[in-house]
KEKE-3310 file (N, C-alpha, C; in steps of 0.2 Angstrom, whole numbers, plus 5000, padded with zeros to 4 digits):
npx = (5055:5055:5047:5058:5069:5063:5062:5075:5080:5074:5079:5092:5091:5087:5098:5107:5119:5111:5109:5119:5113:5110:5120:5116:5118:5121:5112:5119:5129:5127:5135:5144:5144:5156:5149:5150:5159:5152:5151:5148:5136:5139:5130:5125:5119:5110:5110:5107:5096:5081:5064:5058:5066:5071:5077:5073:5062:5050:5034:5028:5026:5029:5036:5053:5065:5079:5087:5086:5103:5102:5092:5096:5106:5098:5092:5104:5106:5095:5096:5107:5105:5094:5102:5110:5102:5096:5108:5111:5099:5102:5112:5108:5100:5107:5114:5103:5101:5092:5089:5088:5072:5076:5074:5069:5078:5073:5057:5042:5034:5033:5026:5020:5017:5009:5005:4990:4983:4971:4963:4953:4951:4957:4947:4936:4926:4936:4947:4962:4977:4986:4981:4974:4979:4987:5004:5014:5022:5015:5009:5019:5035:5044:5059:5069:5061:5061:5071:5086:5089:5080:5069:5070:5060:5059:5053:5049:5055:5050:5058:5058:5065:5063:5063:5057:5058:5068:5075:5078:5090:5104:5110:5125:5120:5109:5098:5084:5089:5091:5093:5102:5110:5119:5134:5148:5158:5156:5150:5138:5125:5121:5105:5092:5088:5073:5063:5063:5052:5039:5033:5017:5016:5011:5017:5028:5021:5009:5014:5019:5008:5005:5010:5008:4997:4982:4967:4959:4962:4965:4962:4967:4973:4979:4987:4992:5002:5007:5021:5026:5035:5047:5053:5068:5072:5068:5057:5040:5027:5013:5002:4995:4994:4990:4976:4966:4968:4968:4955:4948:4952:4966:4978:4968:4966:4959:4946:4929:4931:4937:4938:4929:4924:4929:4920:4913:4921:4924:4930:4923:4932:4942:4954:4963:4976:4989:5003:5013:5028:5037:5051:5065:5081:5094:5110:5119:5134:5139:5127:5121:5110:5095:5083:5068:5055:5040:5027:5014:5007:5018:5033:5044:5059:5069:5085:5094:5091:5093:5091:5086:5077:5068:5054:5045:5030:5014:5011:5012:5015:5031:5048:5061:5078:5089:5104:5110:5125:5131:5130:5138:5136:5136:5144:5132:5126:5111:5099:5088:5074:5063:5048:5037:5023:5012:4995:4987:4980:4966:4967:4972:4979:4995:5005:5020:5032:5048:5060:5075:5077:5076:5063:5058:5045:5045:5042:5025:5015:5002:4985:4972:4961:4960:4955:4941)
npy = (5511:5502:5492:5488:5485:5474:5466:5466:5458:5447:5442:5442:5431:5421:5420:5414:5401:5384:5379:5366:5350:5341:5330:5314:5299:5284:5269:5263:5249:5233:5224:5209:5194:5180:5166:5150:5149:5154:5164:5179:5180:5187:5198:5206:5220:5219:5229:5225:5216:5208:5216:5208:5206:5201:5212:5223:5231:5233:5234:5220:5223:5238:5252:5252:5260:5267:5262:5271:5276:5277:5266:5255:5254:5251:5240:5230:5231:5225:5212:5209:5208:5198:5187:5185:5183:5171:5162:5163:5156:5144:5141:5144:5132:5121:5123:5120:5107:5103:5093:5091:5082:5065:5053:5038:5023:5010:5003:5003:4992:4980:4979:4965:4961:4947:4931:4923:4908:4898:4881:4867:4852:4836:4826:4833:4841:4845:4846:4846:4835:4835:4840:4835:4824:4809:4806:4792:4787:4790:4805:4818:4827:4830:4831:4836:4835:4845:4855:4862:4874:4888:4887:4895:4904:4909:4900:4885:4868:4853:4838:4825:4816:4814:4812:4805:4813:4808:4814:4832:4842:4852:4867:4874:4880:4874:4876:4870:4867:4868:4852:4854:4865:4860:4858:4851:4857:4869:4867:4860:4849:4833:4825:4813:4801:4794:4784:4784:4797:4805:4814:4816:4822:4822:4823:4832:4838:4841:4849:4859:4868:4874:4886:4894:4904:4896:4894:4884:4876:4883:4898:4915:4929:4944:4945:4953:4953:4958:4961:4964:4974:4969:4968:4967:4969:4963:4956:4950:4940:4931:4920:4915:4927:4937:4947:4943:4931:4924:4926:4918:4906:4901:4902:4907:4914:4916:4913:4911:4915:4918:4901:4897:4891:4874:4864:4849:4838:4844:4860:4875:4880:4888:4877:4874:4879:4889:4901:4914:4924:4935:4945:4956:4960:4970:4964:4963:4960:4960:4961:4950:4942:4934:4921:4915:4901:4895:4883:4875:4868:4862:4871:4882:4892:4902:4910:4921:4913:4901:4885:4887:4885:4870:4863:4853:4843:4834:4838:4843:4859:4864:4869:4879:4887:4899:4906:4919:4923:4911:4909:4915:4928:4945:4959:4972:4972:4968:4955:4944:4936:4921:4915:4900:4893:4881:4875:4861:4851:4847:4849:4860:4876:4883:4898:4906:4918:4924:4938:4947:4954:4967:4966:4969:4972:4965:4967:4963:4949:4948:4943:4932:4936:4950:4949:4946)
npz = (4950:4959:4952:4942:4950:4955:4945:4940:4950:4948:4935:4939:4947:4939:4931:4938:4943:4949:4965:4973:4975:4990:4995:4995:5006:5004:5011:5026:5024:5031:5044:5039:5047:5048:5049:5050:5040:5028:5014:5008:4995:4979:4973:4960:4951:4936:4921:4910:4910:4906:4904:4914:4924:4941:4949:4943:4946:4939:4932:4922:4908:4906:4902:4901:4912:4919:4934:4948:4957:4971:4974:4969:4979:4990:4986:4985:4998:5004:4999:5004:5018:5019:5014:5024:5036:5031:5032:5046:5050:5047:5054:5067:5068:5067:5079:5088:5086:5077:5061:5044:5037:5032:5018:5022:5016:5016:5012:5020:5016:5003:4988:4978:4963:4954:4943:4945:4941:4937:4939:4933:4944:4940:4939:4934:4921:4907:4916:4924:4923:4932:4944:4960:4961:4967:4971:4965:4975:4987:4997:5000:5002:4987:4975:4963:4951:4942:4931:4934:4928:4921:4907:4889:4890:4903:4912:4922:4919:4917:4922:4925:4934:4948:4965:4980:4996:5011:5021:5025:5015:5025:5028:5038:5047:5051:5043:5032:5016:4998:4988:4978:4980:4990:4998:5005:5010:5014:5028:5026:5029:5023:5016:5014:5001:4994:4984:4966:4959:4950:4957:4956:4944:4928:4915:4904:4895:4902:4912:4907:4906:4918:4921:4911:4901:4894:4886:4886:4895:4907:4917:4921:4931:4938:4954:4969:4982:4999:5006:5023:5032:5045:5062:5062:5050:5038:5027:5026:5020:5026:5027:5039:5047:5038:5034:5024:5022:5033:5036:5027:5030:5026:5012:5000:4987:4977:4979:4974:4961:4944:4938:4950:4966:4969:4975:4983:4993:5010:5017:5008:4996:4982:4977:4968:4958:4952:4957:4951:4952:4946:4948:4952:4961:4969:4971:4987:4994:5007:5014:5020:5013:5012:5008:5012:5010:5016:5014:5006:4991:4979:4976:4969:4967:4958:4956:4946:4937:4941:4950:4967:4977:4980:4982:4979:4975:4983:4998:5015:5024:5020:5021:5014:5014:5006:5005:4999:4997:4993:4980:4971:4966:4959:4968:4970:4958:4948:4948:4944:4952:4951:4955:4957:4963:4968:4971:4974:4980:4991:5009:5014:5014:5014:5016:5016:5015:5017:5018:5016:5005:4993:4984:4967:4956:4939:4921:4919:4912:4901:4905:4906:4912:4907:4895:4898)
capx = (5062:5054:5047:5065:5073:5060:5064:5082:5081:5071:5082:5098:5090:5087:5106:5113:5118:5107:5112:5121:5109:5113:5124:5112:5123:5118:5112:5124:5130:5126:5141:5144:5148:5158:5147:5152:5163:5148:5153:5142:5135:5141:5123:5125:5112:5112:5106:5105:5091:5073:5059:5055:5071:5069:5078:5071:5056:5044:5029:5031:5025:5029:5041:5059:5068:5085:5085:5092:5108:5099:5087:5101:5109:5094:5093:5109:5107:5089:5098:5112:5101:5090:5106:5114:5097:5096:5114:5111:5094:5104:5117:5104:5096:5113:5115:5098:5102:5087:5093:5081:5071:5080:5070:5071:5080:5069:5051:5039:5030:5034:5020:5022:5012:5010:4999:4987:4981:4965:4962:4949:4954:4957:4940:4932:4927:4942:4951:4969:4977:4990:4978:4970:4983:4992:5010:5014:5024:5012:5010:5026:5040:5047:5064:5073:5057:5061:5077:5090:5089:5074:5068:5071:5053:5060:5049:5052:5054:5049:5063:5055:5070:5064:5063:5053:5063:5066:5076:5081:5098:5103:5116:5129:5116:5103:5092:5083:5092:5090:5098:5106:5116:5122:5141:5150:5164:5153:5146:5131:5123:5117:5099:5091:5080:5069:5061:5061:5044:5037:5029:5010:5016:5010:5021:5030:5015:5004:5017:5020:5002:5005:5014:5005:4990:4980:4960:4955:4963:4964:4960:4971:4972:4985:4986:4995:5003:5011:5026:5027:5043:5048:5059:5074:5073:5065:5049:5035:5020:5012:4994:4993:4993:4987:4969:4960:4969:4965:4947:4946:4957:4972:4980:4964:4966:4955:4938:4923:4934:4939:4933:4925:4926:4930:4916:4917:4922:4929:4928:4922:4937:4945:4959:4967:4978:4996:5005:5020:5031:5044:5055:5072:5084:5100:5114:5125:5138:5138:5120:5118:5103:5092:5076:5066:5048:5037:5022:5012:5011:5024:5036:5050:5062:5076:5089:5099:5088:5097:5086:5088:5073:5064:5049:5041:5026:5009:5014:5009:5019:5038:5052:5070:5081:5093:5109:5113:5132:5134:5127:5143:5134:5142:5141:5129:5123:5105:5098:5080:5072:5057:5045:5032:5018:5006:4990:4985:4977:4963:4962:4975:4985:4999:5010:5025:5037:5051:5066:5077:5078:5071:5062:5053:5042:5048:5036:5020:5013:4995:4982:4966:4955:4960:4949:4933)
capy = (5509:5495:5487:5487:5481:5467:5463:5465:5453:5440:5440:5439:5425:5416:5420:5411:5394:5381:5377:5359:5346:5340:5322:5307:5295:5277:5265:5259:5241:5228:5219:5202:5189:5175:5161:5143:5151:5156:5170:5184:5182:5193:5200:5212:5222:5218:5233:5221:5211:5211:5220:5204:5205:5202:5219:5231:5235:5236:5230:5215:5226:5244:5255:5251:5266:5265:5262:5275:5273:5274:5261:5250:5252:5248:5232:5227:5230:5221:5205:5205:5206:5192:5181:5185:5180:5164:5158:5163:5152:5138:5140:5141:5126:5116:5123:5117:5100:5100:5090:5090:5074:5061:5049:5031:5019:5004:5004:4998:4987:4977:4977:4962:4957:4941:4930:4917:4902:4894:4874:4863:4846:4830:4823:4837:4842:4850:4847:4845:4828:4833:4843:4830:4817:4807:4803:4785:4786:4794:4811:4821:4831:4827:4835:4835:4835:4851:4856:4866:4881:4889:4887:4901:4908:4910:4894:4879:4863:4846:4833:4818:4812:4816:4807:4807:4815:4806:4820:4837:4843:4858:4870:4874:4884:4868:4877:4866:4869:4864:4848:4857:4868:4857:4860:4849:4861:4875:4863:4857:4841:4828:4823:4807:4803:4789:4780:4788:4797:4811:4819:4817:4826:4817:4823:4837:4843:4844:4854:4866:4872:4877:4893:4896:4904:4892:4896:4877:4873:4887:4906:4919:4936:4948:4944:4957:4951:4963:4959:4969:4975:4967:4974:4964:4972:4957:4957:4944:4938:4925:4917:4915:4933:4941:4947:4940:4923:4923:4927:4912:4900:4899:4905:4905:4922:4917:4910:4913:4919:4912:4895:4897:4887:4868:4860:4842:4837:4850:4868:4878:4885:4886:4874:4872:4886:4891:4908:4915:4930:4938:4950:4958:4965:4971:4960:4966:4956:4961:4961:4944:4942:4928:4920:4908:4901:4889:4882:4869:4861:4864:4879:4882:4897:4902:4916:4920:4907:4894:4883:4888:4881:4864:4861:4849:4837:4836:4838:4849:4865:4862:4876:4880:4893:4901:4911:4922:4924:4904:4908:4917:4935:4950:4964:4978:4969:4967:4948:4940:4930:4919:4911:4897:4890:4877:4872:4855:4847:4848:4854:4866:4880:4888:4902:4911:4920:4929:4939:4954:4956:4972:4964:4972:4969:4966:4968:4957:4946:4949:4937:4930:4941:4955:4949:4944)
capz = (4952:4963:4947:4940:4955:4956:4938:4941:4955:4944:4930:4942:4949:4933:4929:4945:4946:4952:4970:4972:4980:4995:4995:4998:5008:5003:5017:5028:5023:5038:5046:5038:5051:5045:5052:5047:5032:5023:5011:5005:4987:4974:4971:4956:4947:4928:4918:4903:4911:4903:4909:4920:4929:4947:4951:4938:4949:4934:4929:4915:4901:4905:4898:4904:4915:4922:4942:4952:4961:4977:4974:4968:4985:4993:4983:4988:5006:5007:4998:5009:5025:5018:5014:5031:5039:5031:5035:5053:5053:5047:5060:5073:5067:5068:5087:5092:5085:5071:5056:5039:5038:5027:5016:5023:5010:5016:5013:5024:5013:4997:4985:4973:4960:4952:4940:4948:4937:4940:4934:4936:4946:4935:4938:4931:4913:4906:4921:4923:4925:4939:4952:4963:4958:4971:4968:4965:4981:4991:4997:5002:4998:4981:4974:4957:4946:4938:4929:4938:4925:4917:4900:4886:4892:4909:4915:4924:4915:4920:4920:4928:4937:4954:4970:4987:5000:5018:5025:5020:5016:5028:5030:5043:5054:5052:5040:5026:5009:4992:4987:4972:4983:4994:4998:5012:5012:5019:5033:5025:5031:5017:5016:5011:4997:4993:4978:4962:4957:4948:4963:4953:4938:4923:4909:4902:4891:4906:4917:4904:4906:4925:4922:4904:4898:4889:4888:4885:4902:4913:4916:4925:4933:4942:4960:4973:4990:5002:5011:5028:5036:5052:5066:5060:5042:5033:5023:5026:5020:5030:5026:5046:5048:5032:5035:5019:5022:5041:5036:5023:5034:5023:5007:4994:4985:4971:4981:4970:4956:4939:4938:4954:4970:4968:4977:4984:5002:5014:5015:5002:4993:4976:4978:4962:4956:4953:4958:4948:4953:4941:4952:4954:4966:4969:4976:4992:4996:5015:5016:5023:5010:5011:5004:5014:5009:5020:5013:5001:4988:4977:4977:4966:4967:4955:4957:4941:4933:4943:4955:4973:4982:4978:4987:4974:4977:4985:5006:5020:5024:5020:5022:5013:5014:5001:5008:4992:4997:4991:4973:4966:4962:4959:4973:4967:4951:4948:4947:4944:4956:4949:4962:4956:4968:4966:4976:4969:4984:4996:5010:5017:5009:5018:5011:5021:5011:5021:5014:5017:4998:4991:4978:4964:4950:4932:4917:4919:4906:4899:4908:4902:4914:4904:4889:4900)
cpx = (5060:5052:5054:5069:5069:5063:5071:5084:5080:5077:5090:5097:5090:5094:5110:5112:5114:5111:5114:5115:5113:5115:5119:5117:5118:5117:5118:5125:5130:5133:5139:5147:5150:5157:5148:5155:5159:5148:5147:5142:5136:5135:5125:5120:5114:5108:5104:5099:5086:5069:5056:5059:5068:5070:5077:5066:5051:5039:5031:5030:5026:5036:5048:5062:5073:5083:5089:5096:5106:5096:5092:5104:5105:5092:5097:5109:5102:5092:5103:5110:5098:5097:5109:5108:5096:5102:5113:5105:5098:5109:5114:5100:5100:5113:5110:5096:5097:5092:5086:5080:5073:5074:5073:5071:5075:5062:5048:5035:5034:5028:5022:5017:5013:5004:4997:4983:4976:4964:4956:4954:4953:4950:4935:4931:4932:4947:4958:4972:4982:4988:4974:4974:4988:4998:5009:5017:5021:5013:5016:5030:5043:5051:5066:5068:5056:5069:5080:5091:5082:5075:5070:5065:5054:5055:5052:5050:5054:5053:5062:5060:5069:5063:5060:5060:5062:5068:5079:5087:5099:5111:5119:5125:5109:5098:5091:5086:5090:5094:5103:5112:5120:5130:5143:5155:5161:5148:5140:5130:5119:5110:5100:5085:5078:5068:5060:5054:5043:5033:5021:5010:5016:5015:5023:5025:5010:5008:5018:5013:5002:5006:5012:4998:4988:4971:4955:4957:4963:4962:4964:4970:4977:4983:4993:4995:5007:5014:5027:5033:5042:5054:5066:5075:5071:5059:5045:5029:5019:5004:4991:4991:4990:4978:4965:4962:4967:4958:4944:4950:4962:4973:4975:4963:4960:4948:4933:4925:4936:4935:4928:4927:4924:4925:4918:4916:4926:4927:4927:4927:4938:4952:4964:4970:4986:4998:5011:5022:5036:5046:5062:5074:5091:5104:5118:5128:5138:5132:5116:5111:5101:5084:5073:5057:5045:5031:5020:5007:5017:5027:5043:5053:5069:5079:5094:5098:5091:5092:5088:5084:5068:5061:5043:5035:5019:5010:5012:5014:5027:5041:5060:5072:5087:5097:5112:5121:5135:5132:5133:5141:5138:5139:5138:5126:5116:5103:5091:5080:5064:5054:5039:5030:5014:5001:4985:4981:4971:4966:4965:4978:4989:5005:5014:5031:5041:5058:5068:5080:5073:5069:5057:5051:5046:5041:5032:5017:5004:4991:4975:4960:4955:4955:4942:4928)
cpy = (5502:5490:5484:5484:5473:5463:5461:5458:5445:5439:5439:5433:5419:5415:5415:5404:5391:5379:5369:5356:5343:5331:5317:5302:5287:5273:5262:5251:5238:5224:5212:5198:5183:5169:5155:5144:5152:5163:5174:5183:5187:5194:5206:5213:5222:5222:5229:5215:5214:5214:5215:5203:5205:5209:5225:5234:5237:5232:5227:5218:5234:5246:5254:5258:5263:5266:5267:5271:5271:5267:5254:5248:5249:5240:5228:5226:5225:5214:5203:5204:5201:5186:5180:5181:5173:5160:5159:5158:5146:5136:5139:5136:5119:5118:5120:5109:5098:5098:5090:5083:5070:5056:5041:5027:5013:5005:5001:4992:4985:4976:4973:4959:4952:4938:4924:4914:4898:4887:4871:4857:4840:4826:4827:4837:4847:4850:4845:4839:4829:4838:4837:4824:4816:4804:4795:4783:4787:4801:4813:4825:4827:4833:4832:4834:4841:4854:4862:4873:4882:4890:4894:4906:4911:4905:4888:4873:4856:4841:4826:4814:4814:4811:4810:4809:4812:4811:4825:4839:4850:4860:4869:4877:4878:4871:4871:4869:4865:4859:4850:4861:4865:4857:4857:4853:4867:4872:4859:4850:4838:4826:4815:4806:4795:4785:4785:4790:4805:4817:4820:4823:4821:4817:4831:4841:4845:4849:4860:4871:4876:4884:4896:4897:4899:4892:4889:4875:4877:4894:4909:4926:4938:4947:4949:4954:4956:4961:4965:4968:4973:4971:4973:4965:4967:4958:4950:4946:4932:4923:4916:4921:4938:4941:4943:4932:4921:4921:4921:4905:4897:4903:4903:4912:4922:4913:4913:4917:4914:4908:4894:4892:4879:4863:4854:4843:4843:4857:4870:4883:4883:4884:4873:4878:4886:4899:4908:4923:4931:4944:4951:4962:4966:4967:4963:4961:4955:4961:4955:4942:4935:4927:4915:4908:4894:4889:4875:4871:4864:4871:4879:4889:4898:4909:4916:4916:4900:4892:4884:4885:4875:4861:4857:4845:4839:4835:4843:4854:4862:4870:4874:4886:4894:4908:4914:4922:4916:4904:4912:4923:4939:4956:4969:4977:4967:4959:4948:4935:4928:4915:4908:4893:4886:4875:4867:4850:4849:4846:4861:4868:4885:4892:4907:4912:4927:4930:4947:4957:4963:4971:4969:4970:4971:4966:4962:4956:4948:4943:4938:4935:4947:4956:4947:4950)
cpz = (4956:4957:4945:4943:4956:4949:4938:4945:4951:4939:4933:4944:4945:4931:4932:4943:4950:4960:4970:4977:4984:4995:4997:4999:5007:5011:5019:5027:5030:5038:5045:5042:5048:5049:5046:5039:5027:5021:5008:4997:4985:4970:4967:4953:4940:4924:4911:4904:4908:4907:4915:4924:4936:4950:4948:4941:4945:4934:4923:4910:4901:4903:4903:4906:4919:4930:4945:4957:4968:4979:4973:4974:4989:4992:4987:4995:5008:5006:5002:5015:5024:5018:5021:5036:5039:5033:5043:5054:5052:5052:5066:5074:5069:5076:5090:5091:5080:5065:5050:5040:5032:5025:5018:5016:5010:5017:5018:5023:5006:4993:4978:4969:4954:4947:4943:4942:4939:4935:4939:4940:4940:4934:4934:4924:4912:4912:4919:4926:4931:4945:4954:4963:4964:4969:4969:4972:4988:4993:5000:4999:4992:4978:4968:4951:4940:4936:4932:4935:4922:4909:4896:4887:4899:4913:4917:4919:4919:4918:4921:4931:4944:4959:4976:4992:5008:5022:5022:5020:5020:5029:5036:5050:5056:5048:5034:5020:5003:4990:4982:4974:4988:4994:5005:5014:5017:5025:5033:5028:5026:5020:5015:5006:4995:4986:4973:4960:4954:4952:4960:4948:4932:4917:4908:4899:4898:4911:4914:4905:4913:4925:4914:4903:4892:4890:4888:4891:4909:4912:4922:4927:4937:4949:4964:4980:4993:5007:5017:5030:5042:5056:5064:5053:5037:5033:5023:5025:5022:5029:5034:5049:5042:5034:5030:5021:5029:5040:5033:5026:5030:5016:5001:4992:4979:4972:4977:4965:4950:4938:4943:4960:4967:4969:4980:4992:5004:5013:5009:5000:4986:4977:4973:4957:4956:4954:4955:4949:4949:4944:4952:4959:4965:4974:4981:4996:5003:5017:5019:5020:5010:5009:5007:5012:5015:5017:5008:4997:4986:4976:4973:4965:4963:4955:4951:4938:4934:4950:4962:4979:4978:4982:4983:4978:4981:4993:5009:5021:5025:5019:5018:5013:5009:5004:5002:4992:4995:4983:4969:4963:4963:4963:4967:4960:4953:4946:4948:4949:4954:4954:4957:4961:4964:4972:4972:4973:4989:5003:5013:5012:5013:5014:5015:5017:5016:5018:5016:5010:4996:4984:4973:4958:4944:4929:4919:4913:4906:4901:4905:4904:4910:4897:4892:4900)
residu = (MET:ILE:CYS:CYS:PHE:ASP:ILE:GLY:ILE:THR:CYS:SER:SER:ALA:ALA:MET:PRO:ALA:SER:ARG:PRO:GLU:GLN:VAL:GLU:PRO:PRO:ALA:GLN:PRO:VAL:TRP:THR:ASN:VAL:ASN:ARG:VAL:LYS:ARG:ALA:ASN:LEU:ARG:PHE:ASP:ARG:ARG:LYS:SER:ASN:ARG:SER:LEU:PHE:SER:LEU:GLU:ALA:PRO:HIS:SER:ARG:ARG:HIS:PRO:VAL:ARG:ARG:GLU:SER:MET:SER:PHE:ILE:ARG:THR:THR:THR:THR:VAL:PHE:ALA:ALA:GLY:LEU:ALA:ALA:GLY:PHE:VAL:GLY:ALA:ALA:ALA:THR:GLY:PHE:GLN:PRO:ALA:GLN:GLN:ASP:GLU:ASP:PRO:GLU:THR:LEU:GLU:LEU:THR:GLY:VAL:VAL:ARG:ASP:PHE:HIS:GLU:ARG:THR:ALA:ALA:ALA:GLY:HIS:PRO:ASP:PHE:GLU:ARG:ARG:PRO:SER:SER:GLY:PHE:GLY:LEU:TYR:CYS:GLY:ASN:VAL:ALA:THR:GLN:LEU:ASP:ALA:ASP:GLY:LYS:PRO:VAL:PHE:SER:GLY:SER:GLY:PHE:LYS:VAL:GLY:SER:GLN:TRP:ARG:ASP:ALA:SER:GLY:ARG:PRO:ILE:CYS:TRP:HIS:LEU:PHE:ASP:SER:SER:LEU:GLY:ASP:SER:ALA:GLY:SER:SER:GLY:ALA:SER:ASP:SER:GLY:GLY:ILE:GLN:SER:ASP:GLU:SER:PHE:ARG:LEU:TRP:TYR:ARG:ASP:ASP:PRO:ARG:ILE:ASN:ARG:SER:LYS:LEU:LEU:GLU:ILE:THR:LEU:ASP:ARG:GLU:ALA:ASP:GLY:SER:TYR:VAL:PHE:ASP:SER:ASN:THR:ASP:ALA:GLN:SER:VAL:GLU:ARG:GLY:GLY:PHE:PHE:PRO:ILE:ASP:HIS:GLU:LEU:PHE:GLY:ASN:SER:GLY:GLY:SER:GLY:PRO:ASP:HIS:ASN:TYR:HIS:PHE:THR:PHE:GLU:LEU:GLN:THR:GLU:PHE:THR:TYR:GLU:ALA:ASP:GLY:ALA:GLN:VAL:PHE:THR:PHE:ARG:GLY:ASP:ASP:ASP:VAL:TRP:VAL:TYR:ILE:ASN:ARG:GLU:LEU:VAL:ILE:ASP:LEU:GLY:GLY:VAL:HIS:GLY:ALA:LYS:GLU:GLN:THR:VAL:ASP:LEU:ASN:ARG:LEU:GLY:LEU:GLN:ASP:GLY:GLU:GLU:TYR:GLU:LEU:SER:PHE:PHE:PHE:ALA:GLU:ARG:HIS:ARG:THR:ALA:SER:ASN:PHE:ARG:MET:THR:THR:ASN:LEU:LYS:LEU:ARG:ASN:ILE:GLU:LEU:PRO:THR:VAL:THR:ALA:ALA:TYR:ASP)
# end
């Protein structure tokens, strides 16, 4: 009977329904504080996501199994806590005055790359007739020897209708300006001109070679200059402070390069070269944008293909400034600035470029040094 009783109990137990499991309460949801009107993200578990789903809690190649309701509740709770903590972090950062670092729109330097071309002086074999050539009216500043517009190749054109300058034209602030931009209605003061003279340029044919490669007469290479940002926001390259120029006693960037130093009397330098820059910038009508150059010998600057600085001739350091607001440019538009320099005579070479334009290089030409 004991055996039967045990069997009966066993059978009776097998027939009884299983007891109802204890209800599992999901973890309590955190209280969401409405800080800075940040709303809770509606994070939902998507059962249709692939095995690589962030919420599947599966290894990438394991067989997929449904996630238990308790696990889903845990995921929602954890995600909500993370989002709340992230929002609180932003609020705390704002309360302490911390602000994310912002990118400075104005670079500390402008790196401009141009083309320098080397020549032999006119008395040397294969020499260029315009280098070490004294103008008929003597050394000095000559204007009007280049056309007021660039040619189809973006190069200056020799006009031969120049004159020696007695005194420069000036704007209302007293700054020397290009004769071509003179406007009495703006308060400009007229300069004075002397004898007609080509400024030591022999012909249109000889001038064409100044800024074009010709292996019979010149050699060229790329040359980079760095304009440093000043406290007033302008950018400056100055041969009086540039380390290499100071060491060499002036702007002599190709000493012992290309054709080599010129020899003869005076300090040992490569004296006979030109330098060309092709750049672009964005015009800002309220930016009080200006460009100033001081140096020797010849310098011509064109903006939007129009002559804005004319410092031709063989002379000591001379200066001109252009205020871009007088050029009729359109606010927010991009324009080209073309710069042409020549060093044609011993013994000094000065070069100071100052501007608040954020100049950028445009496409550079191939130079003869690429084939050396």
